[in-house]
C-alpha positions in Angstrom: 129.6 91.1 71.9 128.6 94.4 70.2 127.1 97.3 72.0 123.8 96.8 70.3 123.6 93.1 71.4 124.4 94.1 75.0 121.7 96.7 75.0 119.3 94.2 73.5 120.2 91.7 76.2 119.6 94.3 78.9 116.2 95.3 77.4 115.3 91.6 77.2 116.0 91.1 80.9 114.2 94.3 81.9 111.2 93.6 79.7 110.9 90.0 81.0 111.2 91.2 84.6 108.6 93.9 84.2 106.2 91.3 82.6 106.7 88.8 85.3 106.3 91.3 88.2 103.2 92.6 86.6 101.7 89.1 86.2 102.5 88.3 89.8 100.8 91.6 90.9 97.7 90.8 88.9 97.5 87.5 90.8 97.8 89.2 94.2 95.2 92.1 93.5 92.1 90.0 94.1 93.2 88.8 97.6 93.9 92.5 98.6 90.4 93.4 97.5 88.9 90.5 99.5 90.9 91.5 102.6 89.2 94.9 102.6 85.8 93.5 101.6 85.8 91.1 104.5 86.2 94.1 106.9 83.5 96.3 105.2 80.2 96.8 107.1 77.1 98.7 105.9 77.5 101.9 108.0 75.6 105.1 108.5 77.4 108.2 109.7 75.3 110.1 112.2 75.6 113.4 114.2 74.7 112.6 117.8 72.6 115.3 119.4 71.9 115.0 123.1 69.3 117.8 123.0 67.4 115.9 120.2 67.6 112.8 122.3 65.9 114.4 125.3 63.2 116.1 123.1 62.4 113.5 120.5 64.0 110.3 121.8 66.0 109.8 118.6 69.3 111.6 119.3 71.0 111.2 116.0 70.8 112.8 112.6 71.9 110.8 109.5 74.7 112.2 107.4 74.5 110.9 103.8 73.3 107.4 102.9 74.5 104.1 104.3 77.7 102.8 102.6 80.0 99.8 103.0 82.8 101.2 105.1 85.8 100.1 106.9 86.1 101.7 110.4 88.3 99.7 112.8 87.7 101.8 115.9 84.8 100.2 117.9 84.5 103.4 120.0 83.1 105.2 117.0 80.0 103.0 117.0 76.9 104.6 118.6 75.7 102.7 121.6 72.3 101.1 121.2 72.8 100.3 117.6 70.8 97.2 116.7 72.9 94.4 115.2 70.3 93.6 112.6 70.2 97.2 111.3 72.8 99.4 109.6 75.7 100.2 112.0 75.7 103.8 113.1 79.0 105.6 113.8 79.4 109.0 115.5 80.7 111.5 112.9 82.0 113.9 115.5 84.1 111.1 117.1 85.6 110.3 113.8 86.5 113.9 113.1 87.9 114.4 116.7 90.2 111.4 116.3 91.0 112.1 112.7 89.6 108.8 111.5 88.7 108.7 107.8 86.1 106.0 107.1 87.3 104.1 104.1 84.5 103.2 101.7 84.6 99.9 99.8 83.8 101.7 96.6 87.0 103.7 97.0 89.0 100.5 97.5 87.3 99.0 94.3 88.2 102.1 92.3 91.8 102.0 93.4 92.1 98.2 92.8 90.7 98.7 89.3 93.3 101.4 88.6 96.1 99.2 89.9 94.8 96.3 87.8 94.7 98.3 84.6 98.2 99.7 85.3 99.6 96.2 85.8 97.9 95.0 82.6 99.5 97.9 80.7 102.9 97.2 82.2 102.6 93.5 81.5 101.9 94.3 77.8 104.7 96.9 77.7 107.2 94.5 79.3 106.2 91.7 76.9 106.6 94.0 74.0 110.0 95.2 75.1 111.2 91.6 75.6 109.9 90.5 72.2 111.5 93.4 70.4 114.8 93.0 72.3 114.8 89.2 71.5 114.3 90.0 67.8 117.1 92.7 67.8 119.4 90.4 69.7 118.8 87.5 67.2 119.6 89.9 64.3 122.7 91.2 66.0 124.1 87.8 66.6 123.4 86.7 63.0 124.6 89.6 60.8 123.9 88.0 57.4 
């Protein structure tokens, strides 16, 4: 077997492997997104102010707008939050415990990047495999 045929065989195996792994990855990506989406709750970050609570009866100042977030620590939830409303979490508690609230839109952005990368690697692997198969066929039939 010539050196060119060996290299073509290696490229065929590598290209096929890349295409298969990328296709499998594309099949798994939706379940990863659903796993995060099932844990996301509409959440409002608030700054708890005990002085404001005694003066105005409110006691919390909203930070930003409500977002679908994944925060697994139940101690971050402000007591007295009504279940029918947006969940409120104490921002100072999150900062003190170095908890970064993961937004679902960040997960969606990352999942889309992964999906596009896997599509590109699938096409690349398929291209390499097809070219290698063609080169291998020509190397084995030198007419």
